[in-house]
Structures are given as C-alpha cells and as structure tokens.
MARNU-124568 format. One line per field, with one value per residue (C-alpha): residue in three letters; residue number from 0; x, y, z. Coordinates in steps of 0.2 Angstrom, whole numbers. Each point is the difference from the previous one (the first is absolute). Layout:
<sites>
rest: Ala ...
nr: NUM ...
east: X ...
north: Y ...
up: Z ...
</sites>
This chain:
<sites>
rest: Met Trp Phe Glu Trp Leu Phe Lys Tyr Pro Arg Gln Ala Phe Ala Gln Gly Glu Leu Ala Phe Ala Gly Asp Phe Gly Met Leu Trp Trp Gly Ala Ala Ala Val Leu Leu Ala Val Gly Ile Val Phe Gly Arg Arg Val Ala Gly Phe Ser Lys Leu Arg Arg Val Thr Val His Leu Leu Gln Ile Ala Ala Ile Ala Ile Leu Leu Thr Leu Ile Ala Glu Pro Val Leu Glu Val Thr Arg Leu Ala Pro Gly Ala Asn Thr Val Ala Val Leu Val Asp Ser Ser Gln Ser Met Ala Leu Pro Ala Gly Leu Asn Asp Glu Ser Arg Met Asp Val Ala Lys Arg Leu Ile Asn Asn Glu Ile Glu Ala Ala Ser Arg Ala Ser Lys Val Ala Leu Phe His Phe Asp Asn Asp Leu Glu Lys Ala Asp Ala Val Ala Asp Leu Gln Ala Asp Gly Asp Arg Ser Arg Leu Leu Glu Ala Leu Thr Asp Leu Ala Thr His Phe Asp Gln Gly Ala Leu Ala Ala Val Ile Ala Thr Thr Asp Gly Ala His Asn Gly Gly Ser Leu Gly Trp Asp Thr Leu Ala Glu Thr Gly Ile Pro Val His Ser Val Gly Ile Gly Gln Glu Asp Leu Ala Gly Asp Val Glu Leu Ala Glu Leu Val Leu Pro Ser Arg Ala Ser Pro Asn Thr Gln Ile Ala Ala Arg Leu Val Ile Arg His Ser Ala Ser Arg Asp Thr Gly Glu Glu Ile Arg Leu Arg Val Leu Asp Gly Glu Ser Val Leu Ala Ala Glu Ser Ile Thr Leu Asp Ala Ser Ser Thr Thr Ile Thr Thr Asp Ile Val Phe Pro Gly Gly Gly Pro Gly Leu Lys Glu Ile Thr Val Ala Leu Glu Val Pro Ser Asp Asp Pro Leu Pro Gly Asn Asn Arg Gln Ser Ala Leu Leu Glu Val Asp Arg Asn Arg Tyr Arg Val Leu Tyr Leu Glu Gly Glu Pro Arg Trp Glu Phe Lys Phe Ile Arg Arg Ala Ala Ala Glu Asp Asp Asp Ile Glu Leu Ala Thr Trp Leu Arg Thr Thr Pro Arg Lys Ser Tyr Arg Gln Gly Thr Ser Asp Pro Asp Glu Leu Ala Asp Gly Phe Pro Lys Thr Leu Glu Ala Leu Tyr Gly Tyr Asp Met Val Ile Ile Gly Ser Leu Pro Ala Thr Ser Leu Asp Asp Glu Gln His Asp Trp Leu Ala Arg Phe Val Ala Glu Arg Gly Gly Gly Leu Leu Ala Ile Ala Gly Arg His Ala Leu Gly Ser Gly Gly Trp Asp Val Lys Pro Leu Ala Glu Ala Leu Pro Val Thr Thr Thr Arg Pro Asp Ala Ser Pro Pro Tyr Ala Arg Gly Asn Tyr Ala Ala His Pro Thr Asp Ala Gly Leu Arg Ser Val Leu Thr Asp Ile Gly Gly Gly Gly Ser Arg Glu Arg Asn Trp Glu Thr Leu Pro Met Leu Ala Asp Tyr Gln Pro Leu Gly Thr Pro Lys Ala Gly Ala Thr Val Ile Leu Glu Ala Leu Gly Gly Val Glu Arg Arg Gly Ala Asp Ile Val Val Arg Gly Ser Ala Ala Lys Pro Leu Phe Val Thr Gln Pro Tyr Gly Tyr Gly Arg Thr Ala Val Leu Ala Thr Ala Ser Thr Trp Arg Trp Arg Met Arg Thr Pro Pro Asp Asp Thr Arg His Ser Leu Phe Trp Arg His Leu Ile Arg His Phe Ala Gly Ala Ala Gln Pro Arg Arg Arg Leu Ser Leu Ala Ala Asp Gly Asp Ser Leu Asp Val Arg Val Ala Leu Lys Asn Ala Arg Phe Glu Pro Leu Thr Glu Thr Ala Val Ser Val His Val Thr Pro Pro Val Gly Glu Ser Tyr Asp Val Val Leu Pro Arg Ile Ala Gly Arg Ser Ala Phe Gly Glu Thr Ile Pro Ala Ala Glu Pro Gly Ile Tyr Arg Val Glu Val Ala Gly Leu Thr Gly Pro Ala Ala Met Ser Glu Gly Ser Arg Ala Asp Ala Leu Ala Ala Leu Ala Arg Val Gly Glu Thr Asn Arg Glu Gln Phe Gly Ala Thr Leu Asn Glu Pro Leu Leu Arg Arg Val Ala Glu Ala Thr Gly Gly Ser Tyr Trp Arg Pro Asp Asp Leu Ser Gly Leu Ala Asp Ala Leu Ala Phe Ser Ser Ala Gly Ile His Glu Arg His Gln Leu Pro Leu Trp Asn Ala Pro Phe Leu Phe Leu Leu Leu Leu Leu Leu Lys Cys Thr Glu Trp Ser Leu Arg Arg Tyr Trp Gly Gly Ile
nr: 0 1 2 3 4 5 6 7 8 9 10 11 12 13 14 15 16 17 18 19 20 21 22 23 24 25 26 27 28 29 30 31 32 33 34 35 36 37 38 39 40 41 42 43 44 45 46 47 48 49 50 51 52 53 54 55 56 57 58 59 60 61 62 63 64 65 66 67 68 69 70 71 72 73 74 75 76 77 78 79 80 81 82 83 84 85 86 87 88 89 90 91 92 93 94 95 96 97 98 99 100 101 102 103 104 105 106 107 108 109 110 111 112 113 114 115 116 117 118 119 120 121 122 123 124 125 126 127 128 129 130 131 132 133 134 135 136 137 138 139 140 141 142 143 144 145 146 147 148 149 150 151 152 153 154 155 156 157 158 159 160 161 162 163 164 165 166 167 168 169 170 171 172 173 174 175 176 177 178 179 180 181 182 183 184 185 186 187 188 189 190 191 192 193 194 195 196 197 198 199 200 201 202 203 204 205 206 207 208 209 210 211 212 213 214 215 216 217 218 219 220 221 222 223 224 225 226 227 228 229 230 231 232 233 234 235 236 237 238 239 240 241 242 243 244 245 246 247 248 249 250 251 252 253 254 255 256 257 258 259 260 261 262 263 264 265 266 267 268 269 270 271 272 273 274 275 276 277 278 279 280 281 282 283 284 285 286 287 288 289 290 291 292 293 294 295 296 297 298 299 300 301 302 303 304 305 306 307 308 309 310 311 312 313 314 315 316 317 318 319 320 321 322 323 324 325 326 327 328 329 330 331 332 333 334 335 336 337 338 339 340 341 342 343 344 345 346 347 348 349 350 351 352 353 354 355 356 357 358 359 360 361 362 363 364 365 366 367 368 369 370 371 372 373 374 375 376 377 378 379 380 381 382 383 384 385 386 387 388 389 390 391 392 393 394 395 396 397 398 399 400 401 402 403 404 405 406 407 408 409 410 411 412 413 414 415 416 417 418 419 420 421 422 423 424 425 426 427 428 429 430 431 432 433 434 435 436 437 438 439 440 441 442 443 444 445 446 447 448 449 450 451 452 453 454 455 456 457 458 459 460 461 462 463 464 465 466 467 468 469 470 471 472 473 474 475 476 477 478 479 480 481 482 483 484 485 486 487 488 489 490 491 492 493 494 495 496 497 498 499 500 501 502 503 504 505 506 507 508 509 510 511 512 513 514 515 516 517 518 519 520 521 522 523 524 525 526 527 528 529 530 531 532 533 534 535 536 537 538 539 540 541 542 543 544 545 546 547 548 549 550 551 552 553 554 555 556 557 558 559 560 561 562 563 564 565 566 567 568 569 570 571 572 573 574 575 576 577 578 579 580 581 582 583 584 585 586 587 588 589 590 591 592 593 594 595 596 597 598 599 600 601 602 603 604 605 606 607 608 609 610 611 612 613 614 615 616 617 618 619 620 621 622 623 624 625 626 627 628 629 630 631 632 633 634 635 636 637 638 639 640 641 642 643 644 645 646 647 648 649 650 651 652 653 654 655 656 657 658 659 660 661 662 663 664 665 666 667 668 669 670 671 672 673 674 675 676 677 678 679 680 681 682 683 684 685 686 687 688 689 690 691 692 693 694 695 696 697 698 699 700 701 702 703 704 705 706 707 708 709 710 711 712 713 714 715 716 717 718 719 720 721 722 723 724 725 726 727 728 729 730 731 732 733 734 735 736 737 738 739 740 741 742 743 744 745 746 747 748 749 750 751 752 753 754 755 756 757 758 759 760
east: 0 14 8 -16 -3 17 1 -19 0 4 17 -7 -2 18 6 -9 0 12 4 -3 -5 -17 4 6 18 -3 2 -10 12 16 -7 -4 18 8 -10 4 18 1 -8 13 14 -8 -1 17 8 -7 12 16 7 -1 15 1 -7 -14 -4 0 -12 -12 1 -3 -16 -6 3 -9 -15 0 1 -15 -10 5 -5 -17 -2 4 -15 8 -11 1 -4 -8 -10 -15 -13 -14 -16 -11 11 10 -3 8 -1 -2 7 -6 9 -14 11 -3 13 -11 -12 13 -1 7 5 -11 -16 -2 -4 5 12 -14 -11 13 3 -19 -1 15 -8 -17 8 18 4 -16 2 18 -5 -15 8 1 -11 3 1 0 10 4 13 6 6 -7 -5 -19 -11 -11 -18 -1 10 -13 2 19 4 17 -1 14 13 15 7 8 3 13 -9 -16 8 9 -16 -10 12 3 -17 -11 -12 -13 7 16 8 8 4 -3 -4 4 -8 9 10 14 -1 8 0 -2 9 15 5 0 7 6 -16 -10 12 -1 -19 3 -16 4 -6 -5 0 -10 7 -13 4 12 19 -1 -14 0 3 3 14 3 10 5 11 4 15 2 10 -12 10 11 8 -8 4 9 -1 -9 1 -15 3 -14 -4 -12 -7 -10 -8 10 -14 5 11 19 4 -16 2 -9 1 5 -4 4 -13 -1 -19 -4 18 11 17 8 -5 9 -5 4 2 -8 8 -10 16 1 -16 8 8 10 4 3 -8 7 -11 2 -5 -4 -3 -3 -16 -10 -3 -9 10 -10 8 -12 1 -10 -5 -11 -19 2 8 -11 5 2 0 17 8 4 7 3 12 2 16 4 12 10 18 12 18 14 17 14 19 12 18 13 18 7 -6 -8 -14 -13 0 -3 -15 -8 0 -8 -14 -4 0 -14 -12 -5 -4 17 13 17 14 17 18 13 19 9 18 6 0 -15 -19 -14 -18 -16 -18 3 -12 13 19 2 -9 12 15 9 -6 -12 -14 8 -15 -12 -14 7 1 -18 -5 3 -12 13 19 10 18 11 19 4 11 -8 15 -7 -12 4 -9 -13 -5 -1 -12 -10 -2 -7 -12 -5 -7 -6 -7 -3 -7 11 6 18 8 17 7 15 17 19 -3 -17 -8 13 14 -3 0 -19 -1 2 -15 -12 -4 5 -15 -12 6 -10 15 15 15 17 18 9 11 -16 -8 5 0 -10 4 -5 -10 -16 -15 -19 -12 -15 -15 -4 -18 -1 8 -13 -14 10 -3 19 1 -14 11 -12 6 -17 2 -2 10 12 3 4 14 6 3 10 19 12 8 19 5 -6 5 -3 -12 -1 -15 -16 -7 -16 -11 7 -8 10 -8 13 13 15 2 19 9 -13 0 -14 -5 -12 -13 3 12 9 6 16 6 -1 -16 -10 7 -9 1 -13 -5 -11 -6 -10 10 -8 -12 9 7 18 6 16 3 15 4 5 -4 -18 5 1 -19 0 16 -3 -19 -9 -3 -19 4 -5 3 16 -8 -16 10 9 -15 -10 14 2 -19 -2 14 -2 -19 0 9 -9 -7 4 -19 -12 -19 -10 -18 -12 -18 -8 -19 -7 16 17 15 13 18 15 18 12 19 14 15 9 -16 -4 -18 -8 -10 -2 -11 -19 -7 -16 -7 -12 -14 -9 -15 -9 -15 -1 13 18 5 16 3 14 9 6 16 -3 5 16 4 9 -15 -16 -17 -18 -16 -11 -18 -4 -19 -1 7 13 18 7 16 10 15 11 -6 14 13 2 11 19 5 -9 7 15 -12 -11 -18 -7 5 3 -11 -4 -17 -9 -16 -12 -17 -14 -13 9 -10 1 11 -9 5 19 8 -17 8 1 13 4 17 -8 -13 12 11 -16 -3 18 2 -16 1 -14 0 -3 -14 -5 -19 -1 7 -5 -1 13 -8 -11 15 10 -13 -3 18 2 12 -12 -17 -7 7 -3 14 -2 10 -1 4 14 2 -12 8 3 18 6 -8 7 18 -1 -5 14 13 -5 -2 18 7 -8 6 18 0 -7 13 14 -5 -6 -17
north: 0 12 -2 5 14 7 -3 1 -17 -18 -9 -9 16 5 -17 0 18 13 17 15 18 7 18 11 6 17 18 -3 -14 9 16 -9 -8 17 8 -15 1 19 -3 -13 12 14 -12 -6 17 -1 -15 9 0 -19 -11 -8 -17 8 11 -16 -9 14 3 -19 0 16 -8 -16 10 10 -16 -7 16 -1 -19 5 13 -12 -11 -17 -15 -19 -8 -17 -13 -6 -14 7 -1 -14 -7 -13 -15 -6 -18 -6 -17 -10 -15 -14 -14 -8 9 16 -8 2 14 17 6 15 0 -19 1 -13 5 -1 11 13 -1 2 15 9 -3 7 15 6 -8 4 18 1 -7 12 8 -17 -15 -15 -18 -13 -16 -14 -14 -16 -13 10 18 3 15 4 6 8 3 -9 -16 -2 -15 -6 -18 -3 -14 10 17 5 18 3 -9 9 17 -4 -8 15 13 -9 -5 14 5 11 17 9 -8 13 -10 -16 0 -17 -3 -16 -7 -4 -19 -7 -19 -5 3 10 18 8 17 5 -3 9 15 1 3 18 -1 6 -11 7 -14 1 -12 -7 -12 -3 -1 -12 -13 -1 -18 -7 -14 -4 -14 12 -11 -18 -5 -18 -10 -7 -17 -9 -17 -14 -1 16 15 15 18 12 19 9 18 4 17 5 15 12 -1 -18 -2 -2 -18 -8 -17 -6 -18 -5 -17 -8 -12 -14 -2 -4 -6 12 1 13 13 14 16 18 14 17 16 16 10 -10 -5 -11 -17 -10 -18 -17 -16 -17 -16 -17 -2 -18 -13 4 7 17 8 16 7 12 12 6 13 -4 17 7 2 19 -1 10 -9 -19 -4 7 -12 -14 -2 -16 -5 -15 -11 -13 -13 -8 -6 15 -3 12 0 6 3 -2 6 -5 4 -13 -16 2 -7 14 -5 -19 4 13 -14 -12 12 4 -19 -3 12 -8 18 6 -3 5 1 2 5 -3 5 -15 6 16 -11 -12 2 -12 2 -8 1 6 -4 -2 -2 18 8 9 -7 17 2 14 0 4 12 11 -11 -15 10 6 -18 -1 7 3 2 -4 6 -8 3 5 15 14 -2 -17 10 13 17 -7 -14 12 11 -16 -4 17 -1 -17 7 17 -5 -19 2 -14 -3 2 -6 3 -11 4 -7 3 6 7 17 13 -13 -6 18 0 19 3 7 -3 -16 9 12 -15 -7 5 6 11 -12 5 -7 -9 15 10 -14 -16 -15 -16 -9 -13 3 -5 8 -3 4 10 6 19 6 1 -18 -7 6 -8 -17 -1 -3 -13 -16 -11 -8 -1 15 18 7 10 -15 -11 12 2 -19 -2 -4 14 7 -2 15 18 12 18 9 18 12 -7 11 10 -12 -16 -10 -9 -18 -8 8 -9 1 0 -4 -14 -17 -13 -6 -15 6 18 13 11 17 7 17 4 8 -9 1 -2 -18 -3 16 1 14 2 5 4 -14 -12 -3 -1 -6 -2 -14 5 -18 -17 -11 -3 -18 -2 1 -17 -8 5 -5 -16 -9 4 19 8 19 1 -7 10 16 -3 -6 15 12 -8 0 18 7 -12 1 19 -1 7 -13 3 -3 8 0 11 -2 12 -1 18 -1 -10 -1 -7 10 -11 6 -11 5 -10 1 -9 -9 17 6 12 3 -10 13 -8 -14 -4 -7 -10 -6 -14 5 -13 7 -8 -4 -3 -4 7 12 9 18 9 13 16 9 14 17 6 -15 -17 -10 -7 2 0 2 -15 0 -12 -1 -15 1 -13 -5 3 -9 9 -8 6 -11 4 12 4 12 1 5 -15 -14 -3 0 -14 1 -2 8 -14 0 19 1 10 -1 14 1 10 6 8 8 14 11 16 -4 1 17 8 15 17 -1 19 -2 -8 13 14 -8 -2 19 5 -11 8 18 -1 2 -11 5 -6 -2 13 14 2 19 2 -13 12 11 -15 -6 18 1 -18 -3 -11 4 15 17 18 13 13 15 1 18 1 18 -1 -15 3 -6 14 14 -9 -1 18 5 -11 8 18 -5 -8 16 11 -10 -1 19 4 -13 8 18 5 6
up: 0 4 -17 -9 12 -4 -18 -4 -10 5 -2 -16 -9 2 -3 -17 -5 -7 7 -12 -1 -7 1 -15 3 -8 6 16 6 -5 8 16 0 -2 14 12 -5 4 16 4 -4 11 14 -3 3 18 4 -6 17 1 -3 -17 6 8 -15 -11 11 1 -19 -3 11 -10 -17 5 6 -16 -10 9 -4 -18 0 6 -13 -14 6 3 -4 1 -17 4 -9 9 -4 -11 10 -5 -13 10 10 17 3 18 2 16 7 2 7 16 10 -2 12 14 12 -6 17 -2 11 -1 -19 -12 -14 -13 11 1 -19 -3 11 -8 -17 5 8 -3 -16 -9 6 -6 -17 -3 -15 -9 -3 12 -6 14 -1 12 -1 8 -12 -14 -4 -2 -1 15 -2 17 16 11 -10 3 11 7 -6 -13 4 -8 -2 -17 3 -13 -14 4 -1 -16 -8 5 -6 -16 -6 7 -14 9 -4 4 16 11 15 10 18 8 17 7 14 -12 -1 -15 0 -18 -16 -4 5 -18 5 -17 -8 13 -1 -19 0 6 11 18 14 16 13 16 13 11 14 15 -1 15 4 19 5 -17 -3 -18 -9 -14 -10 -2 -11 -3 -13 -13 -1 13 1 10 19 1 12 -9 6 -2 1 9 1 15 3 15 8 10 13 5 15 -1 6 -6 -8 -15 -4 -18 -8 -16 -7 -13 0 18 4 10 -8 11 14 9 9 -7 13 -6 3 -1 -6 -15 -9 -13 4 -13 5 -6 5 -4 -3 -7 -19 2 -14 -18 -6 -2 17 5 14 11 13 13 14 16 6 14 -3 -1 -17 -11 -16 3 -18 -3 13 -12 -17 -11 -14 -10 2 -12 8 -13 -4 -4 -2 4 -9 11 -4 14 -3 14 0 13 7 17 11 -4 -19 4 12 -11 -14 12 5 -18 -4 13 -11 -16 -7 1 -14 7 -12 9 -6 13 -2 8 -4 -10 -16 4 3 3 -7 7 -5 -18 -14 -14 -2 -5 14 12 -10 3 17 -4 -14 -17 -5 7 -6 10 16 -2 -1 19 13 14 1 16 2 13 4 -18 -4 -10 -12 -5 -11 -14 -1 -12 12 15 -11 -5 19 4 -15 5 16 -6 -17 1 17 7 17 6 16 6 13 12 -3 -1 -18 2 1 4 3 -18 -7 -3 3 -18 -11 -7 11 16 -3 0 17 16 9 -4 -1 6 -3 15 3 5 11 8 -12 0 16 12 16 9 -6 3 -14 6 -11 1 1 -19 -1 12 -13 -15 -7 0 18 1 3 9 16 9 12 -3 -14 11 11 -15 -4 18 1 -16 2 -1 -16 -1 -10 -5 -14 5 -12 -5 4 -6 -14 1 -8 9 13 14 2 12 12 7 19 3 17 4 8 2 17 -3 -12 4 -8 12 -9 6 -6 -19 -8 -14 -17 -17 -5 -14 -10 -15 -12 -16 -15 -16 -4 11 18 7 17 10 13 11 5 -8 15 -1 -3 19 1 -9 7 19 1 0 -17 0 2 -16 4 -10 -15 2 1 -16 -10 6 -5 -17 -4 6 -11 -15 1 -2 -17 -15 -12 -18 -4 12 0 12 3 10 2 -2 2 -13 -11 1 -3 -9 -2 -8 0 -10 -1 -9 8 3 8 -14 -4 -14 -10 -17 7 -1 17 2 17 4 12 11 8 16 -11 -19 -13 -1 -14 -7 0 -10 11 -9 5 12 -8 7 10 -3 5 -6 8 -2 11 -1 5 14 3 11 18 5 -4 -17 -7 -13 -9 -14 -15 -12 -7 -18 -10 -4 17 7 -11 12 15 -6 -5 18 16 13 15 -2 8 14 10 5 9 -7 12 14 14 13 -11 6 18 -4 -1 6 8 -9 -14 0 -9 -15 -1 1 -13 -12 3 -3 -16 -8 5 13 19 15 12 17 2 14 -11 -18 1 -15 -11 -10 -4 -5 -12 -7 -5 -6 -14 -10 -8 -10 7 -1 1 14 6 19 7 13 3 15 8 18 -1 -11 12 15 -8 -4 18 6 -10 5 18 0 -9 13 15 -6 -4 17 9 -10 4 -17 5
</sites>
C-alpha cells in the first residue's frame, strides 16, 4: 500500500511501463528553466562566505530542487499497456483432487471451501475487467460449470500438465492469465517447465493449505531394488517425514512385510528439530519368485493421515551373477580367504591375478586362456566386462597411465565398484596417490614419509552409527549387530588412511591399543581410526579397507561361524550390484499408463542410437502385445507411454533390437524385463502439505506471482498489467505523485537546515 501511495500506481505498472514526458519543451519550459536558474544564482551569492565544500553542497541541493521543478513542468508520465476491458479472459483453475478436502488451517475450512470462497469474492472482483472461465483438474483438465459444483474427489494431481494444457489449448478468447488455486500437490506426470514457460501466459498461484499437518507421520519414499538374488540380505532406503508437533524422543515402529510375514522390524526415534529422517532397513530376500514388499509405520491413533504410513514395491528374486576382478601383488592370507568367501556364493564369479614372484603370476577363475594374461585387462571393453575391481598389495607402477585412467572411468562412467585393500604396496605405500584414480578414492592418500606405513598391531573393528544402518555390517551371528562385531577376533595390522573426503562415509573404525578379556574388548589409549570408508564416485562406488587381516575372523572362530564369509559376500554384492548394466529397462506406473524407458550401450558403454527397440507387454488380463519404442528427442534412450486400463501387475520385456548398431548386440536383450503395478491408491495422502516452493517456481517461470489466500489485495493490479492478452496503451500522469513533492520538500528542508547550522541564515 505504501508504494502505491508514494508513487500513485502499483509496482506492476512500473515493472511493465516506460517513463516519458508529455509536455512540450517549448518557450514555456525554457523560460521556466531560465527563471529557476537565475533564482539559484541569486541564492547562491548568499553562501559566498562558506567554504568551497559547503558551497558545493548547497549548490547541489539547489540544482536538484530545480531539476525536480523542471521535471514537474515537463509533465512526466508512465506509458503502460493495460488489458482492454471486456476483451480478455482470465482462467481460474481449481485443484479438485482429494488432498483439497483436507483442512486449510483457516477457520476450520477445507481447502476446497477456501478456494470456493476466494473465487466468489476476491478473485471474481479482481477479474472484473475480464471474462472468467472456470476449470478444475485432478488427473485431467476439465471445464467447470459452476463454483458450487466443484468437489475434491480426484485420485491424482497433475498440476503442471493441467497448466500447460490450459495455456496451450485455450480457445475461448484471448487468455490474459491463469489463476491456480491449489495446495501444490503434483503426484503424476512430468514437470514440463520449458513447455509451460513457452506459452507466455502468466500463472498466478494461490497456495491453500498448511505447511505442517499437526501429528502427521509419513513414509515419504521407499527405494528398493527391483531384482535381487535368492537368499540374500536386501537394503531398503526409507525417507520418513513427520510433523514438528510430535515429541522429540517418540518412537515409531517400522515393519517390513511380505504379505502377512514380517521380514524385519525396528524402531525409529523422532526428533522435532529435524522433520525428515533417511534410514536403511535390511531384510532377507528369501527364495526365488515375485514378491510385493510392504514397509509399514505403526503410528499413534492421532495421525491425521493414516493412509500415508505404508508403501509397497515389487521385488523379483532371481539369479543375478556378479563378475569381480581381484588383482593381488603378493601371496598372503587375505587373498586366500577372500577367494574362499566368494566361492561360497554361487552368484559371484571371482577372477583373480596373483603375482607370486617378480617374474611369475597365477590366475584363477578366468573364463578363457587370454583373460588376465598380462595381469590387467588388455582393453577398456574387457575391463568393463567386470562389475567390481579389488586391488590388493599392488604398486601403482604396475599399471601405466592409460590403465589408471581406465580404472577411474570404470567407476565414474561404467558405474563399477572399486575396493582398495591395505598392504605393504597398497594405498600410499604403493604410490596410489597419483591422479586420476586418487580422486576416486574416499580418502586422501599420503606417502609413507608423511604418515606411518602399513604395520602390525592389535585392532578391533567397530561399526560407526552409519555402519550400523548399512547392509555391509550385517554379518549374522545371532545377537545384536553391534555385539556380533564386538566378539570378532582382533585384526593384526592397520594402514593409516588420510582424511575421509566430504562425500565419504566411515562404515567401520579400528580401535587401537585394545585387548580382549573373555568375550569383551578392553580399550586402552588410542582413539578410533577409520577402517572401512566408502563414497559414491560418478555412477559407481569406491571403498578403502585399511587392514589385510580379516582372515582372522575365519581362522580364529569355530567352523560354523560364517561372519567372515557374510562380510565379504555382502561387500562384493553391494559394490558389484550397483554397477550400471549395459542394457537398462525402467518401468513406472503413472495412473492408467506405463512409462517405459530403455537405455542401451555397447561394450565401451557408449549409447546405441541407431537402433530400433520393441517391447513385449503382458497385462494382468488379456493377451500380450508388442510396442515399438521411439527414441526420446535429445536423449540416448528410447521410451513410450503405454495405456494400461486394467489394474494389476504388468510385465514388460525387451522383445528385440534391430538396426546396424544392434547387430553385434544380438537380436534379443537377455533377461531385460521389469514389473509394475497399476492401480496404486492413497496418492493424495502423500505430500499433502502446502508445496509453496513449487507454486512459487510456477509463478516465477511464467511471469506471474504467488499469493497467500489471506492477502489477494494486489491481484487486480497484477491482472490489469498482465503481459498476455489484448492491451490498450495508456499514459499515466506522474507530475502529482506524492513522492516528487516529498523529495522536493526534503531537499529544501535539508538545504535550510545546513545553512542555518553553518551560520548562513
């Protein structure tokens, strides 16, 4: 209000308009200028006794006052374009999804009730110079006949699609603006920002709802691998959001279910200072078959949205083989027992190269006579054939510069896993602080002259807080996870590591200066040191293990103790399983359709673009059919949205590849299939708080504004000066704007005050 009082017109007018002068610069203006200048000279003589600085200050104030008077005489105006009355249409778009039936936080009204009240009162009044067209959206955009007929019963919110569709296909006249009344929910389709911005229609978003639903606890995200090998441990990543009103220290029970069977359970402690919790929960995958895994939160009865306390995902348990390359520079116990652990897992194919003497080496697990004949894969394609690389006590000089570059690319581009194990010729002691591979490692490696070298000693392995939540520390044993680690035999060596990098996670720590008394460990002296550190790098993962004596966990335990084997098998599966496949099929259910994407790469992991891809779709009911996937514009992938009318589980598999680039890849993509369930429920109870950031971004991207329902006072002016629609040009006079007169008065008062203070009056 103060801006419009000072400058006479709203901000939108100045943002859109241009300053000009309507007066005629003729004899009148020049005469006034001469008179004012003479008056300034006369008054200037009265300050002749001042110092030079004071005279300049007074003269500048006088000249500024004269300039304002001349400006007023010249009749300043603001040239603007305003919407032509009655020639334009303002579209009012109402969110009619189920989340709009939730409380708005204003006078116990629902969000839909608030939207109706705003339309009947403020919005219609603000749009009085234009026609009003009423629309509503949930899964689709539809025209509404009357405000009273609007109902909050849609099972999905497609906000961006509705806005784009309305702005692109509106045919009821000149569309000047869109007013969207919504809570900002968007749980279907893609965010087509570019298309929406290109329409040129400003969107004024009115955010209705609460930013915090009192007492709500929500399982916001469940990330689960789509495939897993039989009888393995699987880690699910969970994101839990809760209201800040819940008490700190309150515990929420979490369960993982396969049908009615409970696979895992644990408690989560809430903290009012942090309303988002990200955690992992590990559960057994069980035998082969298709499983629907459900993660459920058991929350108190005061939760206002119990429908957002559980999520489900499909898991196909099937055989999945991992190819691992292990390069070792000297015979040692660690090499032998890692091979034994891998041999106990039918899904791990471990190919090893061991340097037995300076001139001799020994290969095991190779598939042909040429594999690892030179100790390291001869080509980049051969290296990319592995999912994980383990490097033992091998000097960095064993590889040339190109091979170092290959290893870094293996992690960053291939998405493979890389593990470096301590040893006399490993890490800093082996010169592995050279680029580019050093950049991929999770710690800063240093040469022996900067830190103590690899040495013997007694150390106990202990999981960190992050390690206790990781699948990497689930080694069985029958007791608690922490107790299972406390009762492991001592490690016999340790290689000091550099500082963990910013994105690294310390999974295990080494407790030095320890001794065992019975089943307990007594720590004497030194602090914990990083023992097992991991980090993501590019598409892959890297890790460093600062010991080569985990073999003690096997040799110094009973024959039926499997903790050593489980540690190495989980470690290999974790890193090798994250490797990017050459052929990838992603499938997502989106309402009554399936979003299918296929990415294909050759042996060097370069995209295959000159290829035709077809998929075979098996619906839950009826006959299966084939669909050809077109290439997605601007991307090295193929995709299509396939209608899926029947609810249930759909299976999609790549049926064939054709084209010159696919000839060497075979006509079929082996085992490239995915499953998705159509008919998901309760979408509107997830993310049901006010999404103000999204609504602000919509307004900013289109040239509109964001409004709160309790203050729409500037909406009428924002619509009047809209950039779209049919306009009329106006000249708005500024000579009588209060700002100019106040500025003139301020200048003269300042001059008078200074002259009086300096004794010139």
